[in-house]
N, C-alpha and C positions, 0 to 999 in steps of 0.2 A: 408524449411531449406536450400534453395538453396543459400542464403546470408551468411550462418554460416562462411564459411571460408573467405569470402570477408570482413566481419565485424570484424572478430576476429583480435586483435592487441597484439603483445607480449610485455612484459615489464620486464626489469631486477630488477624491484622493488618488484616482488612478484614471487612466484614458479609458474610453469606453471600450476600445477593441481589446484591452487587457481583461476587463470585466466578463465581456463576452467569451473570450477565451477560456477563462477560468471556470466560467459557469458550464460551458459545453464539456470541458475536460472532467469536472466532478460528475456530470450526467453519465459520461463514458464509463469512468471508474466505478460508479456506484451500480452500474448495470441498467440504468434507466433508459440509456440509449444502447440498443442491442447491436451486435456484430452483424454488418451488413446493412444497417438502417441507413436510408438516404438523409442527408442534411441539405435541404433545399435553401440556397441563400435568400431567396425572396420571402420564403415563408417565415424564416428565423427573424429577418429584418422586420417584418410586420408584427410578428409576436412580441419582439423587444421594443418596437416602436422606435427604431432607429434607421438610419440609412443603410444601404446595402455595403457600403465601403468598409465600415468597421467589422462587419460580419465576415466579409471577404478576407479581411486581413487576418481575423482570428482562425478562419478555417485554413489559411495558408499556413499559420504557426503550427496548427494541429497536425497538418499534413508533414511538416518539416520534422516534427516529433514522432511521426509514425503512427499517430492515433487514427487518422483518417486518410483515405486515398482517393484520388480522382480516377474514376473509370470511364472509358468511352461509352456513350450512349446511356449512361446512368448517373454521371455526376459524382458529387462527393459523398462517400459512405463510410460508415465506422469500419475501421479496418479489422479489429479483433487481434487476437494473439495467436501466432502459429506455435507449434511444438519448439521450433528453433528460437523464436523470440523468447519464450518462457525459460528456456535453458540458459539462454544469454543473460536475461535478467537475473535469474537465481545466481548464476556464476559470479556476476559483478557484485551482487549483494553479499554473496558468501565472503569474497575477498575483502570487501569493506568491513563487514561486521566482524570478522575474524580479526582485523587490526585494531578495530575499536574496542573489542573486548580485552585485549591485552593491556589497554590504557585504563579501562574501566576498573579492572581488577586492582590496578595501582591507586587509582584515584577516587574510587567510590567512598562516600561517607557513611557513618552509621545510620544517619537519618534516611539516607537513600536506601540502604540495605533494609531498613524497617519498612519502608514504602513497598520494596519488591516482596517482602514477606507478606504484606498485607494484600498486595495483588495476587499472590499464590493462593492464599486463603480464598480469596473471591473466585478464583479460576477453580479451585477444588469444589466449592459450592455450586457454581453454574454447571460444572461438568457432571456433577452428581444428579442434578435434576434436568440435564440436557437443555440448558437455557443457552442456545447458541449465540443469540445476540449479545447478551451481556457477558458471556465468555469472551467474545471477540473484543469487546471494550477493555475487559481487564487484561487480556493478552497483549492488546495494543498498548496499554499504559506500562505493562512490565517491560515490553520492548523499548518503548520511549525512555523510560528510566534508565536502562542499561546502556542505551546509546549515549544520552546526554551526560551520563556519569564519565565518559571517557575524557570530557574536557578538552576536545579538539574541535573547535568551531568549523573548521574547513571540511573535516571529515564527516562531522554531523550534517553539513548542508549536502555533502555528496550523498550520504545514505538517505536523507530526505527526499532527494529526487527520486528514488525508486520505491519511497515508502507507500505511495498510492498504488503501484503496480502490485506489490506484495499484499496490500490490503485486500486488493480484489482477488487475488490468488488464494489468499488465506480464508475469504469468505466461502470459497468452493471447497478447500480441503477440510474446513471444519464441519461440513455437513455430515462427514463421516464419523460415527460414534467411535469407532476404533481408532481414528486419527486424533480425535479429542483426548482420548485416554493416554495415547503415547506421547502426544504433545505437552500434556500436563506432567507427565513424568519426566520429559526432557527438560522442561522450564525448572523443575524441582532440582534436577542434577546440575543444571547451569548456576542456579542460585547458590548451591552448596559449595560449587567450585569457586565462585566469586567471593563468598563469605570467608571461605578458607584461603583466599589470596593466591589460589593455584591457577596461575597464568596458562600453563600449558594445557591443563585439563580443560579449563574453561574455553580456550580456543577450540580444542578438539570437539567439545560438546556442542559449541555453536555451529561449527561446520557440519556436524552430524545431523543436528536439528534441521538446518535448511536443505540438506540433501534428502532427508526423509519427506519433507514438505514437498520438495520438487517431485520425488518419486510418486507421491500421492496424487499430485496434480496432473502429472503426465498421463496417468491411467484415464483421464477424461478424454484423451485423444483416441483412446482405443475403440 
């Protein structure tokens, strides 16, 4: 947390409490703040050079979201994700993405298909040299294009709510060489189904992709 104050930037466009909330939230999802790490209100306020009130409000919002928890004699700590949390999040994401892909198949443009093809090529290259960081970026872009191509703004917003959760989980699952290879194949199959306008197959493949990712992540609890 040494870089907290250095990386925080104020903006007149949003209330300070919202900026603090977003900043701490990003640190949790990036893994900079570890599971079980204490978040001391006074220390955060000093680092950010703000009063304790907006920090307190931000922590309450994070607690409502389930990202931090207040423990007796310990205070506020980063909650982390239980096995049940992960299963729930993946189940919600599967339902939402399965719906989105049915509209993506119908609405995606030729230009968007070409962008997906380019992302796949990048994913192949990064997988070949085992470049996890750039593979993650290319995979994220592929997924973003797929979702946005459904042309359903409210559905896209719902999915984006869980995007940071899945990004954190994906960073874990992508550490496995075996998972990198299987995920690449799954993305290739999804692309083929979308390009061929095969709604039923595309939906089935998306569900299968997320279930395999869940299966891989759950192994971290063993």
